[in-house]
N, C-alpha and C positions, 0 to 999 in steps of 0.2 A: 890417397893424397901423395903416397910415395912415388907413384908412377908419373904424376903430372903435378907440377907446382900450381898451387891455388893462390889466387890473388886475394889479399885481405886488407882491410883498413884497421888501424888501431885507434882507440879513443882513450884519452886520459883526462881525469878531472880531480882537482883538489879544491876545497872550499876556501881555505886561507893559506897564507904562507907559514902558518904555525902548525903544519901537519907533522905527525910522528914520522920517523924515517920510513916505516913500512908502507906509507901511503904517499910519499912524495912523488912528484912527476918523474924524476929520474929513476926511482925504484920501480914505479909502474912500467915505465918504458923498458927497463932492463928485463923484467920478467916476460913481457910480451915479445920482445925480440928473441929471447932464448926459446920461447914456446914456438914461435914461427919457424925458427931455424931447425928445431928438433922435428917438427911436423912437415918440413919441406914446403913451407909457405913463403910467398913473396909479399912483403909489405908495400902496397901500391900507394898508400897515403896515410899520413898520421895527423890526428886531430887532437886538440888539447884546449880545455877550458880551465883557467886558473882563477881561484878566488870566487868560484860560482857554487851556489847551493844546489843540491840535488832534489829539492822539494818539487821543482817543475822544470820544464825545458825552456821556459821563457827567460831570455837573457843569456842563454848558453849559445853564443853565436857560432862557435866552431861545431857544436853538436848539430845545429840546424844546417850548417854548410855541408856537413857529412851526409845528412839525409837528402839534401838537394843533389849532391853528387851521385848518390845511389840511384835516385829517381832518374837522373840524366844518363845513367849507365856509363859514366865517365871512364871508369877503369875496369868495368865488368867484374867487380869483386864478388866473392861468394860468402865471405864472413866479415863480421866486425869483431875484433878482439878487444876485450876489456879485462882489467886485472880482477875486479870483483863486480858483482851485479850492482852494488851500491854506487860504483863509479858511473854506471850507466844511468841510474836514477833511483830516487827513493819514494816517489809517488807511484803507487801501483797502477793507476789508470794511465799515467804518462808512459811508464815502462812498457805496458802491454800494447798501448796504441803505437808507440814508436817501433816495437818489435813487429807488429802486424804490418806497419808501413814498409819495413825492410823486407819482410817475407813476400809482400805483394810484388817485389822486384827480384825475388829469388835470392835474397841475402839473409843469412842467419846470424845468430849471436853466440859467441863463445865466451864464457866467464871462467878464466883460468883458475883462480883461487877456489871458486865454488865447484869446479868440475862440471859445469853445465854447458851443453851443446843443444841449442834450440832446434837443430835439424833432426834430433833423435826424439823418439816418442815421449820419453819422460822429461825431456828438456824444457818444453814450454810449461808443463805442469809445475816443475821446480821453480821456474821463473815467476810464475803466478804466486806461488806460496811465499817465496823469499821476498818478493817486492811488497807483498801485503804485510809480511812480518816487519819489514823495514819501516813501512808507514805507521804500523801500530806502535812500533818503538818510539817514533817521533811523537805520536799523540800521547803515549804514556809519559814521556818526558814533560810535556805540558801539563798533564793531569797532576803529576807529582809536584810540579812547581806550584800549581794553584792550591793543592792540598797543604803544602807547606805554609802558604799565606793564610789559609783558613785556620790552621792550628795556631799561628801567631795571634790571629784575631780572637780565638777562643781563650787564649791566655791573657787577653787584654793588652797586647803589645801593638805598637804602631808598626804597620807593614812596610815602612820605608817610603822613600820618595819625599816630595816637598811637604813640609808641615803645613796644616791648614792655617788660614789667616787667624791670628789671635794666639798662635802657639809658635814655639821655636824648638828645634831639635838639639838636645844635649845628650851626647853619647847614645844616639839612636832612640832616645825617649822624648816624649812630648812634655814640654814645660810651658806654662802660661807666659806669653810675651805681653807684659802690662801696657806697653806703648801701643799695642794693637787691640788688646782685650776690651778696653773701655768702649770702643766702637761696636764690638759684638754685643755688649750688654745694652747699649743704647738701641741698637737695631731690634733686639728682642723686646725691650721695654716698650718702645714706641709702637711696634706692630701689635703686641698683645694687649696693651693697656690704653690705647687710643683708637680712634676710628681711622687711623692712617693705613693706607695700603702700601704696596711696594713703592710706587712712585712717590707717595707722600713721605715715606721714610727717607728715600734718596734725596728729596728736596730739603727735608729737615736737616740732614747731615750737611748738605751744602750750605744752607743758611747759617748753621752753627760753626762753619769753618772746619768741620771734621773731615779730614781727607784720609785716603787709604795709602798706606806705606807701599811704595813700589817694590815689587819682588820679582824673582826669576828674570832679571834683566829687563823688566818692563818699565814703561815710562808713565803709565796712566795712574793718577792719584785720586780720581774721583770714584765714589761708589756708584755702581750701575744697578739697574733693576735685576739683571741676571745674577750679579754678585750677592745682592740682598736675598734673592730667592735661594741661592745655593747655601748661604749661611743658615737661613731659617730651616732648611731641609736637612742639615747635617747633624746627626746625633752626637758627633764628637764633642760638641760644645756643652753637653750635659753629662760628660764623662763616659760616653759609650764608644765602642769601636764597631763600625759596621763592616760587614763582609758581603760582597755580591751585589752592591748597589749598581754596578755596571757589569755587563757580560759581553765577552767577545763572541760574536755570532757570524757565521758564514753569510756572505751576501748572496741572496738567491740569484740563481742563473750564472754564477761564477764557480770556478773550481778551487781557486786558492786565494780569494779575496775575502777579507773579514772587516767588520766594523764593530764599534762599541755601542751597545744598546743599554739604555737606562732601564733598570728593573723596578717594578712596582713592589715586589716582595723581596726582602733580603734579611739576612741574619744580623742581629745586634747583640753584642756582648759587653759586659762591664769592663771598662778600661782601667789601666793602672795609672792614668794621668788624672790631674785635677780638672774638675769641671769649671767652666766660666759662668754658666747659668745653671739654674736648678732644673731638675727633671720636670717639675710641675710647669715651669716657664716654657720649656720646650713643647710639652703636650698642649699648652694653651695656644702656642703658635701653630701647631699641627692642626688643631681643631679649627682655628680661624681660617687657615689655608683651605681646609676641606669645605668649610661653610661658604667661603667666598667663591668657590668653584661651582657651586650648585646654581642651577637656573630654574626659577619657578615659572610654571606655565600659567599664563593669564586665562581666566575663564569668563570675565565680564568686560564689556566696553573695550574691545580689542584695539580700537584705534587710539584710545587715550594713553598718554604717557605722563608720568610725573617728571616734567622737564628739568626741574632744578633740584631733584632729590639728592641729598648729600652735599650739594654745593652751598645751599642756604644754611647758615650756621645758627645754632641755638645761642641767644643772647646771654644765657646764664653759664652753660657748661662748655660751649664751643663745639659740641658735637654736630654732625651734619643732620639737619632736619630731614625726616623721611616722609615721602608722599603716602597719604592714606586716603581712604574713601569711606564716606558714611552712606550706606545703602540700606534703606528701610523698606519694609513691605507695607502695602495698604491692607485694609481688611479683606478686600476682594482677591488678595494674593499678588496683585501687581506691585511693582516697585515705584516708590517715589523717585524723583530725579536725584541722581547721585550728587553728593557734595564732596568735592575733592579738597584736601587741605594738607599743609605741611605741619608736622609736629615733632617734638623731641621724644625719643624713646627712653630717655632718662638712663642711659647706659653709663654715664660718667658721674663722678662725685665732685662736689664743690664744697670746700671747707669741711671735708669729712662726711658729708651727707649727699645722698643721691639727688641728682638734679630735680628740682621741683617746678620747672617751667612748663606750664600746661596750656599755654596759648595755642590755638589752632588757626593758622594763617590760610586764608582762602587762596587756593592755588592760582586761579585765574588772575587775581589782583597782583600777586607777586610776579607771575610770569609776564603780565602786561607791563608792570613797572620796569622790569629788567629790559624787556624788548624796547621800551620807550627810551631808556637811557642810551642803549646802543644805537638806536635810530638817530638820536640827537648827535651822538658821537660821530657817526659816519657822514653827517651833513656838512662837515667842515670842508670848504672848497679845496683845501690842499690834501685832504685825507687820502683820496684815491692815488695821487701821485706818490705820496710817501709810502703807502702800502705796496705799490708796484716796485718801488726801490728795494724794499725788504724781500720781495719775492725773487728778485734778480740777484740777491746776495748769494755768493757761493759758500759752500760748507768746507770746513777745514778738518780733515781727518788725518793730517800728517802724523801727529803724535801717536794716534792709535795704530796707523798703518805701520809705523816703525816698530812698535811693540809686537804687532802681529807677525811681521816679517822675522823678527828675532826669535819669537816663540816657535814659528814654523821651522826655522833652521835648526833649532834645538831638537824639535820633534823628529826631523829627518835624520839627524845624527843618532838619536836614541834608537830609532828603528833600525838603522844600519848596524849599530852595536848589537842589538838583539838578534838580527839575522846572522851575524858572524858567530855569535855564541851558539846558536842552534846548529850552524854548520859544523862547528868544532865538536859539539856533542854527537852529531851524525857520524863523525869520522874517528871517534875514539876507538882504539884497538882493544878489544876485550881481553886479549892475551897479554897486554902490557901490564907489568907488575905494578905500575903506578895508576892503573885504571880507576880504582875507587877514589883515590885522592883527586885525580883530575876531574872525574865525573862530579863529585860533590862541590868542588870549587866552581866549575862551570855552571852547575845547577843553581848555586847561590847567586852568582853574577847574573844569570838569566832571570831569576826572580826579581832582583833589584831593577833590572832593565825593564821588565813589564810594569813595575810600579811607577818608574820614571815616565814611561810612555803614557800611562793613564793620567798621571798628573799633568803632563805637558798637553795632552789632548784637552783637559779641562781649561788650561790656560789659553790655548788657541781658541777654544769655543767662547771663552769670556771676552777676548779681544774682538772676535768676530761679532759678538752680540753688542759690544761697545760701539763699533763702527756702524752696525745696523741701527742701533738706537739713535745715534747722532743723525743718520740719514732720515729715519722715521720722524724724528722731531722736526727736522727741516721741512719734510713733506707735509707734516701736520700743520705747521705754521703757515706754509704756502697755501694750503687748502683753506685755512681759516681766513687769511688775508684776502684770498679771491672771493670768498663768500661775503666778507665784510663789505667789499666794494659794491656788491650787488644786494646787500642786506635790505636796503630801503624798499626796493622793488620786489624782492623775492620772498620776504618773510611771510607775508599773508598767504602765499601759495603753498607753503611747506606743511607736511603732515606733522603731527606731534612727535613722532619718532625721529624725524630729521631735525626738528627744532631741538630736541633733547641732545642729539648727537653734536649739534653745533655748540650749544651751551656747555656741554661736558668737555668739549675739546678746547674751548676758548676761555672760559671763566674758571678761575681757581677757587674762589670762595666769595660769598656774599654775606655781609654782616647786617643784621636787622636791629632796629630799635626794639626794646622789650614790648612796647605798645605803639600803635599808630599815633603819630604826632597830630597836633591840632590842625595843622595845615594839610593833613593827609599823607605826610611823608612816612614811609616805612623803611626805606633803604638807608643804611648807615654808611656802608662802604662797599666797593666792588673791586676785587683784585683779579687781574687777567693773567693767563698763562704765558702770553706773548706780548711784547711791547706794542703799543699802538700810538698813533700820532694824534695829538690834541692840542690846539691853541699854541702851535709853534714848538711843542715839546713832545718827546717820546716818553710815554707814561706806562706804568704797569698797574696803577691803582687810582681809583677815584674815591674821595671821601666827602661825606655830607655832614659830619658831626662837628665841624668848625674847629678841629684840633689843628694846632699850628705845628705841623711836622713836615720834614723834608719830603715825605711820601705824598703829601697833599699838593698835587701839581695841577689842580683844576683851575681854569681861568687865570693863568699867571699874569695876564695883562692887567688884572686888578690888584696884583700883589706888589710888594716892595722887596727888591732883591739886593742882598749884599754878599760879601765874599764868604760868609760863614753859613747863612741859612736863607730859607725862603719863607716869607710870612704871607699867608693868603687869607684874605677876608672876602666873603661873598655871601649873597643871600640865596635862598632856595629858588627865587625867581630867575636867577641866572641860568639854572639848569632846566627851567620850565617843566616842573613836575606835575603839571595839570592832568597829565594822562592817567594819573591814579589818585586824584583827589576824591573827596567824598562823592558818593553817587556810584553808579555802575561803571565798571571799567569797559574798555573797548571789547575785551574778550567776553565779558558777561553779555554785552549787547549783541555781539555776533552769535553767541550761543543761543540767546533767547530768540533771535530772528530765525536762526536755522531750525530750532525746535518747533516753532509755531507756524512757520511759513514754508520751510524747506528751502529757503533762499540763502545763499552765502553773500555777505556784504563785507567790504574792506574797511580798514580804518579811515581811508581817505573819504569814502562816502559818509561814514558816521560823522567825521569832523565837519563836512559840508552841511549836514542836517543840523548839527549842534550849533553852527554859526547862525543858521536861519532862525533858530530858536533863541538866540542870544546867549548861548552857553559858552563858557570859556573853553577853548581847545588848545591854548598855548600859542606862543608866537611862532609863525612859520611852520607849524606842525603839518607834516605830510606835504609840504610844498617842494617842488622840484628845484634842484640846484641850478638848472639851466635857465638862461634868460629867455623870455617869450615862449616858455614851454607850454604845450597844450595840456590842460588838466581835464581829464574826463569828468563829466558831470554825472551825478547820481541819477539813475533812471527813476521815473515816478513810482513804479511799483516797489522798488527797494527803499525809496524815501518814505513811502507810506509804512513799510514794515519797520523801519528804524524809528519812526515817530511813535508807533505803537509800543516799541520797546522802551523808549524814553518815558512814555506815560506809565508803563508798568513799573519802572524803577523810580517813579515819582520825581523825575528830573524836570518835567514840564507839567 
């Protein structure tokens, strides 16, 4: 090199402006200039990345520009000078790949402080070893950080970050926030001691006016399904500290990208904080969550579904009636025809005693009664127009969007702080007398940064779920309204499973009389999940028990209205409940005809035959809403089959 001056590039990098003097850009530049002068080298170009991490080359614009200039043979350089290998990079793969790229164009690397020249035999080996050591050091820093958090958990201490809802942080310790804790107790109580699911608990909280205190600069104050699930899943509420519920894992197919993955197995330790609910209560919720997640495989009558299971309520305890089947064998081993019914499982107590309501309701009768009510509901001439108006209504997620945007901004800032702290740890000078103090200080700050990131990721996920929940609810309502418009014509063509899906998505609950009334009435009230249009009003509930309540908005044309209340008086004839009066129901007649003749018949054909026989079918039952509409006539073979069914049920 003494005989002919060699052209070189210099490359400098610092992670932040807070570098110790030995690593500053000026210090690095001074050392490289002196080295080049001493070795009779000419600096043909100088490249510098300030405030950039060495964990990978992504984002180091000047480093990439240098590689491009080498590939273009812009200055025909022979070496790249760096102060230390750590300035060139800390990711072993990136260091070796970049070096190989340079050597492909005849350019080698000299690390002045480390005494490495990649053009020599031992140079590349030393680079491989040192770059691997640098990467291992980075990983050890993270491991030590996580181990410090685990030790805190073992000691029952809170690991930092936001306090979970129901608690507040006082001098770094969790203390119960009574203005929030009562909601936690209600959530566990309703989920474990009633038949409510997640959605039921959310609706109960809303009905009782129990709102969520806005935190972390958020705006949403209503509990969501995701929030309730997270609360029921968190052992902190029974006085425990969990560690490892989430794990940072590398995204497959990437080199330096990671994501948070929820773990099924994690450690739980006794906490130093007070519990909001008992450990027994938490275990009950855990068991119910596991039980509701199981799916039982059907083995008999695969096409049959208990359409209203859980929706129809016990008249005594209020629990959802469950669909059951009575399946008995004949002496020859064959089965009698199955009898399906709804019954109470007696899971709840009334006045200190387990529910003793033992009535078994014929499924076909209840299903037909409910379908008949909805059929009458949708025959209103204005129904289709009003439902289409609801479908076209836009959804408003502005409040949730604002909360999400604020949380995402906080998360980006927290990740930026974390990256800078890692960069500062990367660049600590081990020969510095204050190394240990600086290292411990940065380590503690990095630990808190990871905790804050985890908490903010939870907040972002919660707001995303809130927005998705609002959209899902709108889509669900639109689907229901679309189906309601077509209900009158489509219902008889649906399978049991689709009928069940419709009922489950549209009806919130159905109350029954304890016994069938003298006029055949069994339904006491029906509450819908979405508002529907009826008799000039938007309603969410229909009642037949003659209670004078504001919720009773059936047939308002017969009521008297003043400024304070609505009083409604009507007879059962107004709703035309003949579809499920004494005698066989339409569903029973259909089932009988199908079983004995293999022929499917519609409610329309049954009503035509019943009229011929002088049987009551109800006013305008199954008539089209269109004027001069053509009504198909029941074919002779189906009429004969229906007649046989009516004789079988002793209706004629």
